[in-house]
C-alpha positions in Angstrom: 0.0 0.0 -0.2 2.9 2.4 0.9 4.3 1.5 -2.3 1.0 2.3 -4.4 1.1 5.7 -2.5 4.6 6.6 -3.5 4.0 5.6 -7.2 1.0 7.8 -7.2 2.6 11.0 -5.4 5.9 10.1 -8.0 3.1 10.9 -10.9 1.1 13.2 -9.6 4.3 15.2 -8.7 5.8 15.0 -12.0 3.4 15.2 -13.9 3.4 19.2 -14.3 6.6 18.6 -16.2 5.2 16.6 -18.8 3.7 19.7 -20.7 6.7 21.5 -20.2 7.5 23.2 -23.7 11.3 24.2 -24.0 13.5 26.7 -26.1 14.6 25.1 -29.0 17.8 22.7 -28.0 17.3 23.3 -24.3 16.7 19.2 -23.0 15.9 19.0 -18.8 17.1 15.8 -17.2 15.3 15.1 -13.7 16.7 13.2 -10.2 14.9 12.2 -7.4 15.8 14.2 -4.3 17.3 12.3 -1.1 15.3 14.0 2.0 12.0 14.6 -0.2 10.5 11.4 -1.7 8.6 11.8 -4.9 10.1 15.3 -5.3 12.9 15.6 -7.7 15.3 18.5 -9.3 15.8 18.9 -13.0 18.9 20.4 -14.4 18.5 22.0 -18.1 21.3 21.6 -20.9 21.5 23.4 -24.3 25.0 22.9 -26.1 26.3 20.1 -24.2 26.6 22.6 -21.3 24.4 22.8 -18.2 22.6 26.3 -18.0 20.8 26.3 -15.1 18.3 23.9 -12.4 15.5 24.0 -10.1 15.5 22.4 -7.2 13.6 22.0 -4.2 14.2 23.4 -1.4 14.5 20.4 0.9 16.0 18.1 -2.0 19.3 16.8 -0.5 19.2 18.3 2.6 16.7 17.7 5.4 15.8 21.3 5.7 12.8 22.1 8.4 11.5 24.9 10.1 9.5 24.3 13.2 8.9 20.3 12.1 7.7 21.7 8.7 9.5 20.8 5.4 10.7 23.2 2.9 8.1 23.3 0.2 9.5 25.7 -2.1 11.5 25.1 -4.9 14.6 27.6 -5.8 15.4 28.0 -9.6 18.9 29.8 -11.5 19.3 30.3 -14.9 23.2 30.4 -14.9 23.1 32.7 -18.5 22.2 35.6 -16.6 23.2 34.8 -13.3 19.7 34.9 -11.6 18.5 32.8 -8.9 15.1 32.6 -7.3 12.9 30.8 -4.6 9.0 30.4 -5.2 6.3 28.6 -3.1 5.7 26.3 -6.0 6.9 24.0 -8.7 4.3 25.7 -11.1 5.9 29.0 -10.6 9.6 28.0 -10.5 9.1 26.3 -14.1 7.0 29.7 -15.5 9.8 31.8 -14.1 12.8 29.7 -15.7 11.0 28.8 -19.0 10.7 32.8 -19.4 13.8 34.1 -18.5 15.3 31.2 -21.1 12.6 31.9 -23.7 13.7 35.7 -23.6 17.6 35.4 -23.0 18.0 32.9 -26.2 15.1 34.8 -28.6 17.6 37.2 -31.1 18.8 40.5 -29.9 16.9 43.3 -31.3 19.4 46.6 -31.1 17.6 49.9 -30.3 20.6 51.9 -29.6 23.6 51.7 -31.9 27.1 53.6 -32.2 28.6 55.2 -35.3 32.9 54.0 -35.9 35.1 55.9 -38.0 38.2 54.9 -38.4 41.4 55.8 -40.6 43.5 53.5 -40.8 42.0 50.5 -42.0 39.9 53.5 -43.0 36.3 51.8 -42.6 32.9 53.0 -41.1 30.4 50.7 -39.5 27.7 50.8 -36.6 28.0 48.9 -33.8 25.5 48.0 -30.3 26.5 51.2 -27.7 27.5 48.4 -25.2 30.4 46.7 -27.0 33.7 48.2 -27.6 36.6 48.0 -30.2 40.4 47.5 -30.6 42.8 48.2 -32.9 45.6 46.4 -33.6 48.7 46.3 -36.3 48.4 42.6 -37.9 51.3 42.0 -40.2 52.5 38.9 -42.1 48.9 38.0 -43.3 48.8 37.4 -46.9 52.1 38.6 -47.7 50.8 42.0 -46.7 53.6 44.6 -45.4 52.0 47.3 -43.3 53.6 50.2 -40.5 50.1 51.2 -39.3 47.0 49.6 -37.8 44.9 47.1 -40.5 43.1 45.0 -37.7 39.5 46.2 -36.4 37.7 43.9 -33.8 34.7 44.6 -31.9 33.7 42.8 -28.7 30.9 41.9 -26.9 30.7 42.2 -22.6 28.3 39.5 -21.2 28.7 37.8 -17.4 31.9 35.5 -18.7 33.5 38.2 -19.8 34.7 39.6 -23.4 34.0 38.1 -26.8 35.8 39.0 -29.7 32.9 38.9 -32.1 33.5 40.4 -35.3 37.6 41.2 -36.9 37.6 43.3 -40.1 41.6 43.3 -41.6 42.5 45.6 -44.3 45.8 45.7 -45.8 48.0 45.9 -48.6 48.2 43.6 -51.1 52.2 44.2 -51.2 52.4 40.6 -52.8 49.8 40.9 -55.5 47.7 37.5 -54.5 44.6 36.6 -56.1 40.9 35.9 -54.5 41.7 32.4 -54.4 45.1 32.5 -53.1 44.2 35.0 -50.1 40.7 32.3 -49.3 43.5 29.1 -49.7 45.7 30.8 -47.1 42.7 31.7 -45.0 41.8 27.7 -45.4 45.1 26.7 -44.7 45.1 28.9 -41.0 41.8 27.3 -40.3 41.1 23.6 -41.4 37.5 24.3 -40.7 36.9 26.1 -43.8 35.6 23.5 -46.6 34.8 25.0 -50.0 33.6 21.6 -50.5 31.0 21.4 -48.3 30.2 25.1 -47.7 31.2 26.6 -51.2 31.3 30.4 -51.4 29.3 32.8 -52.8 29.3 36.2 -53.9 28.0 39.5 -51.3 28.4 43.1 -51.8 29.3 45.0 -48.7 30.2 48.8 -49.0 30.0 48.4 -52.3 32.7 45.4 -53.0 31.9 42.4 -53.8 33.5 39.9 -51.3 33.7 35.5 -51.3 32.1 34.3 -48.3 31.2 31.3 -46.7 30.9 30.0 -43.4 31.8 26.9 -40.7 31.2 25.3 -37.5 34.6 24.9 -35.5 34.6 22.3 -33.0 31.3 21.7 -32.5 30.2 24.6 -30.8 31.1 27.8 -33.1 29.4 29.1 -35.6 31.9 31.3 -38.6 31.5 33.5 -41.2 34.0 34.8 -43.7 34.2 37.2 -45.9 37.5 38.3 -48.6 38.1 40.7 -51.0 40.8 41.6 -53.0 42.4 43.5 -56.0 46.1 44.9 -57.1 45.7 47.7 -54.1 44.0 46.0 -51.1 43.0 42.7 -49.1 40.4 42.6 -47.1 39.0 39.9 -44.6 35.9 39.9 -42.3 35.3 37.3 -39.9 32.5 36.7 -37.5 32.1 34.0 -35.0 29.2 32.8 -32.7 29.8 30.8 -30.0 26.9 28.7 -27.7 24.3 30.6 -27.0 25.5 34.1 -29.3 24.0 31.8 -32.3 20.8 32.1 -31.1 21.1 36.2 -29.7 23.3 37.7 -32.4 22.5 36.5 -36.2 20.9 39.4 -37.3 23.0 41.7 -34.8 25.6 40.5 -37.2 24.1 41.1 -40.3 23.3 44.3 -39.6 27.1 45.3 -38.6 28.3 44.1 -41.9 25.6 45.9 -44.0 26.8 48.9 -42.4 30.2 48.9 -43.8 31.8 51.4 -45.6 34.9 52.0 -46.8 37.2 55.2 -46.6 
Protein backbone atom coordinates (compact mmCIF):
# COMPACT_ATOMS: atom_id res chain seq x y z
CA UNK A 1 0.00 0.00 0.00
CA UNK A 2 2.83 2.40 0.89
CA UNK A 3 4.56 1.55 -2.40
CA UNK A 4 1.39 2.30 -4.36
CA UNK A 5 0.90 5.60 -2.52
CA UNK A 6 4.49 6.63 -3.21
CA UNK A 7 4.15 5.76 -6.90
CA UNK A 8 0.95 7.80 -7.13
CA UNK A 9 2.69 10.73 -5.44
CA UNK A 10 5.56 10.56 -7.93
CA UNK A 11 3.17 10.51 -10.88
CA UNK A 12 1.16 13.45 -9.55
CA UNK A 13 4.19 15.60 -8.75
CA UNK A 14 5.87 14.82 -12.06
CA UNK A 15 2.81 15.28 -14.30
CA UNK A 16 3.24 19.07 -14.51
CA UNK A 17 6.65 18.75 -16.17
CA UNK A 18 5.31 16.56 -18.97
CA UNK A 19 3.57 19.56 -20.56
CA UNK A 20 6.62 21.84 -20.39
CA UNK A 21 7.70 23.32 -23.73
CA UNK A 22 11.40 24.11 -23.67
CA UNK A 23 13.19 26.60 -25.95
CA UNK A 24 14.74 25.13 -29.09
CA UNK A 25 17.88 23.09 -28.31
CA UNK A 26 17.26 22.92 -24.56
CA UNK A 27 16.82 19.53 -22.85
CA UNK A 28 15.87 18.65 -19.28
CA UNK A 29 17.03 15.90 -16.91
CA UNK A 30 15.50 15.01 -13.55
CA UNK A 31 16.99 13.39 -10.44
CA UNK A 32 15.08 12.06 -7.43
CA UNK A 33 15.64 14.00 -4.20
CA UNK A 34 17.41 12.37 -1.28
CA UNK A 35 15.34 13.89 1.56
CA UNK A 36 12.05 14.52 -0.24
CA UNK A 37 10.47 11.29 -1.52
CA UNK A 38 8.44 11.89 -4.66
CA UNK A 39 10.17 15.20 -5.41
CA UNK A 40 12.81 15.85 -8.07
CA UNK A 41 15.48 18.35 -9.02
CA UNK A 42 15.66 19.40 -12.67
CA UNK A 43 18.71 20.38 -14.71
CA UNK A 44 18.59 22.10 -18.11
CA UNK A 45 21.18 21.65 -20.85
CA UNK A 46 21.96 23.43 -24.11
CA UNK A 47 24.92 22.72 -26.40
CA UNK A 48 25.96 19.94 -23.99
CA UNK A 49 26.33 22.49 -21.19
CA UNK A 50 24.23 22.85 -18.04
CA UNK A 51 22.55 26.27 -18.16
CA UNK A 52 20.44 26.12 -15.00
CA UNK A 53 18.44 24.05 -12.53
CA UNK A 54 15.28 23.91 -10.43
CA UNK A 55 15.53 22.21 -7.05
CA UNK A 56 13.14 21.71 -4.11
CA UNK A 57 14.29 23.57 -1.01
CA UNK A 58 14.62 20.27 0.85
CA UNK A 59 15.93 18.07 -1.94
CA UNK A 60 19.36 16.88 -0.80
CA UNK A 61 19.32 17.96 2.82
CA UNK A 62 16.68 17.79 5.55
CA UNK A 63 15.61 21.45 5.61
CA UNK A 64 12.88 21.82 8.23
CA UNK A 65 11.59 24.84 10.10
CA UNK A 66 9.34 24.38 13.17
CA UNK A 67 8.98 20.76 12.18
CA UNK A 68 7.61 21.63 8.73
CA UNK A 69 9.32 20.55 5.54
CA UNK A 70 10.32 23.34 3.20
CA UNK A 71 7.95 23.12 0.20
CA UNK A 72 9.63 25.87 -1.86
CA UNK A 73 11.56 25.52 -5.13
CA UNK A 74 14.83 27.26 -5.98
CA UNK A 75 15.40 28.18 -9.65
CA UNK A 76 18.73 29.36 -11.06
CA UNK A 77 19.52 30.42 -14.64
CA UNK A 78 23.31 30.55 -15.04
CA UNK A 79 23.47 32.49 -18.32
CA UNK A 80 21.95 35.57 -16.66
CA UNK A 81 23.30 34.84 -13.17
CA UNK A 82 19.69 34.92 -11.94
CA UNK A 83 18.39 32.97 -8.94
CA UNK A 84 15.06 33.08 -7.10
CA UNK A 85 12.86 31.05 -4.72
CA UNK A 86 9.21 30.18 -5.39
CA UNK A 87 6.45 28.61 -3.27
CA UNK A 88 5.49 26.08 -5.97
CA UNK A 89 7.16 24.09 -8.70
CA UNK A 90 4.82 25.56 -11.32
CA UNK A 91 5.88 29.12 -10.45
CA UNK A 92 9.55 28.12 -10.51
CA UNK A 93 9.15 26.54 -13.96
CA UNK A 94 7.19 29.52 -15.31
CA UNK A 95 9.95 31.90 -14.19
CA UNK A 96 12.74 29.71 -15.52
CA UNK A 97 11.15 29.02 -18.92
CA UNK A 98 10.32 32.70 -19.36
CA UNK A 99 13.92 33.67 -18.48
CA UNK A 100 15.29 31.22 -21.05
CA UNK A 101 12.87 32.28 -23.79
CA UNK A 102 13.75 35.95 -23.32
CA UNK A 103 17.48 35.23 -23.23
CA UNK A 104 17.68 32.91 -26.25
CA UNK A 105 15.49 34.94 -28.60
CA UNK A 106 17.30 37.11 -31.19
CA UNK A 107 18.55 40.35 -29.67
CA UNK A 108 17.06 43.57 -31.03
CA UNK A 109 19.42 46.54 -30.77
CA UNK A 110 17.67 49.88 -30.31
CA UNK A 111 20.76 51.99 -29.63
CA UNK A 112 23.82 51.96 -31.89
CA UNK A 113 27.19 53.69 -31.98
CA UNK A 114 28.91 54.89 -35.15
CA UNK A 115 32.58 54.14 -35.64
CA UNK A 116 34.96 55.62 -38.22
CA UNK A 117 38.63 54.64 -38.06
CA UNK A 118 41.59 55.48 -40.32
CA UNK A 119 43.35 53.16 -40.69
CA UNK A 120 41.95 50.65 -41.58
CA UNK A 121 39.75 53.25 -43.32
CA UNK A 122 36.33 51.82 -42.51
CA UNK A 123 33.11 53.04 -40.93
CA UNK A 124 30.32 50.97 -39.43
CA UNK A 125 27.76 50.89 -36.64
CA UNK A 126 27.80 48.60 -33.61
CA UNK A 127 25.72 48.13 -30.41
CA UNK A 128 26.14 50.94 -27.86
CA UNK A 129 27.39 48.62 -25.06
CA UNK A 130 30.03 46.82 -27.18
CA UNK A 131 33.68 47.87 -27.39
CA UNK A 132 36.35 47.85 -30.10
CA UNK A 133 40.14 47.54 -30.43
CA UNK A 134 42.64 48.46 -33.16
CA UNK A 135 45.77 46.39 -33.80
CA UNK A 136 48.61 46.00 -36.28
CA UNK A 137 48.44 42.51 -37.81
CA UNK A 138 51.52 41.82 -39.92
CA UNK A 139 52.53 38.90 -42.08
CA UNK A 140 49.07 37.78 -43.15
CA UNK A 141 48.57 37.36 -46.94
CA UNK A 142 52.15 38.55 -47.53
CA UNK A 143 51.17 42.12 -46.69
CA UNK A 144 53.69 44.69 -45.45
CA UNK A 145 52.23 47.50 -43.34
CA UNK A 146 53.42 49.73 -40.48
CA UNK A 147 50.05 51.10 -39.34
CA UNK A 148 47.03 49.53 -37.64
CA UNK A 149 45.11 47.37 -40.09
CA UNK A 150 42.86 45.27 -37.84
CA UNK A 151 39.58 46.20 -36.14
CA UNK A 152 38.02 43.91 -33.51
CA UNK A 153 34.51 44.29 -32.06
CA UNK A 154 33.91 42.81 -28.60
CA UNK A 155 30.76 41.99 -26.65
CA UNK A 156 30.84 41.76 -22.84
CA UNK A 157 28.63 39.50 -20.72
CA UNK A 158 28.80 37.63 -17.41
CA UNK A 159 31.61 35.43 -18.77
CA UNK A 160 33.86 38.31 -19.87
CA UNK A 161 34.85 39.64 -23.29
CA UNK A 162 34.06 37.82 -26.52
CA UNK A 163 35.81 38.90 -29.73
CA UNK A 164 32.84 38.63 -32.02
CA UNK A 165 34.00 40.34 -35.24
CA UNK A 166 37.40 40.90 -36.86
CA UNK A 167 38.10 43.10 -39.90
CA UNK A 168 41.53 43.26 -41.57
CA UNK A 169 42.19 45.73 -44.39
CA UNK A 170 45.76 45.64 -45.61
CA UNK A 171 47.81 46.42 -48.76
CA UNK A 172 48.13 43.64 -51.32
CA UNK A 173 51.91 43.85 -51.28
CA UNK A 174 52.38 40.36 -52.73
CA UNK A 175 49.77 40.94 -55.46
CA UNK A 176 47.96 37.68 -54.69
CA UNK A 177 44.57 36.74 -56.14
CA UNK A 178 41.28 36.31 -54.29
CA UNK A 179 41.67 32.52 -54.73
CA UNK A 180 45.08 32.65 -53.03
CA UNK A 181 43.65 34.78 -50.22
CA UNK A 182 40.91 32.21 -49.61
CA UNK A 183 43.38 29.33 -49.80
CA UNK A 184 45.59 31.02 -47.20
CA UNK A 185 42.60 31.50 -44.89
CA UNK A 186 41.59 27.84 -45.21
CA UNK A 187 45.12 26.73 -44.30
CA UNK A 188 45.02 28.93 -41.21
CA UNK A 189 41.58 27.63 -40.24
CA UNK A 190 41.07 23.97 -41.17
CA UNK A 191 37.35 24.22 -40.37
CA UNK A 192 36.86 26.23 -43.56
CA UNK A 193 35.73 23.83 -46.29
CA UNK A 194 34.84 25.20 -49.71
CA UNK A 195 33.81 21.71 -50.75
CA UNK A 196 31.13 21.50 -48.05
CA UNK A 197 30.28 25.23 -48.13
CA UNK A 198 31.03 26.71 -51.55
CA UNK A 199 31.82 30.41 -51.57
CA UNK A 200 29.17 32.84 -52.80
CA UNK A 201 29.27 36.53 -53.79
CA UNK A 202 28.23 39.14 -51.22
CA UNK A 203 28.35 42.92 -51.66
CA UNK A 204 29.70 44.90 -48.70
CA UNK A 205 30.09 48.65 -48.96
CA UNK A 206 30.07 48.55 -52.77
CA UNK A 207 32.78 45.85 -53.04
CA UNK A 208 32.04 42.25 -54.07
CA UNK A 209 33.32 39.72 -51.52
CA UNK A 210 33.54 35.94 -51.57
CA UNK A 211 31.76 34.47 -48.54
CA UNK A 212 31.56 31.11 -46.78
CA UNK A 213 30.53 29.80 -43.36
CA UNK A 214 31.41 26.81 -41.21
CA UNK A 215 31.10 25.24 -37.77
CA UNK A 216 34.22 25.24 -35.59
CA UNK A 217 34.70 22.47 -32.96
CA UNK A 218 30.91 21.83 -33.01
CA UNK A 219 30.21 24.88 -30.82
CA UNK A 220 31.10 28.01 -32.81
CA UNK A 221 29.52 29.18 -36.07
CA UNK A 222 31.86 31.23 -38.27
CA UNK A 223 31.22 33.53 -41.24
CA UNK A 224 34.04 34.66 -43.56
CA UNK A 225 34.22 37.39 -46.23
CA UNK A 226 37.23 37.90 -48.56
CA UNK A 227 38.13 40.63 -51.03
CA UNK A 228 41.27 41.25 -53.07
CA UNK A 229 42.37 43.52 -55.91
CA UNK A 230 45.77 44.87 -57.00
CA UNK A 231 45.82 47.46 -54.20
CA UNK A 232 44.34 45.79 -51.12
CA UNK A 233 43.06 42.71 -49.31
CA UNK A 234 40.09 42.76 -46.94
CA UNK A 235 39.10 39.92 -44.63
CA UNK A 236 36.01 40.04 -42.40
CA UNK A 237 35.21 37.27 -39.96
CA UNK A 238 32.62 36.94 -37.22
CA UNK A 239 32.13 34.10 -34.77
CA UNK A 240 29.05 33.19 -32.72
CA UNK A 241 29.71 30.84 -29.81
CA UNK A 242 27.07 28.77 -27.98
CA UNK A 243 24.09 31.00 -27.10
CA UNK A 244 25.46 33.82 -29.27
CA UNK A 245 24.25 31.74 -32.23
CA UNK A 246 20.67 32.31 -31.05
CA UNK A 247 21.07 35.87 -29.79
CA UNK A 248 23.19 37.76 -32.32
CA UNK A 249 22.82 36.49 -35.91
CA UNK A 250 20.65 39.42 -37.04
CA UNK A 251 22.85 41.92 -35.15
CA UNK A 252 25.94 40.70 -37.02
CA UNK A 253 24.18 40.92 -40.39
CA UNK A 254 23.17 44.50 -39.57
CA UNK A 255 26.77 45.41 -38.66
CA UNK A 256 28.12 43.95 -41.93
CA UNK A 257 25.43 45.78 -43.94
CA UNK A 258 26.50 49.06 -42.30
CA UNK A 259 30.16 48.81 -43.42
CA UNK A 260 31.48 51.53 -45.70
CA UNK A 261 35.02 51.98 -47.00
CA UNK A 262 36.79 55.33 -46.62
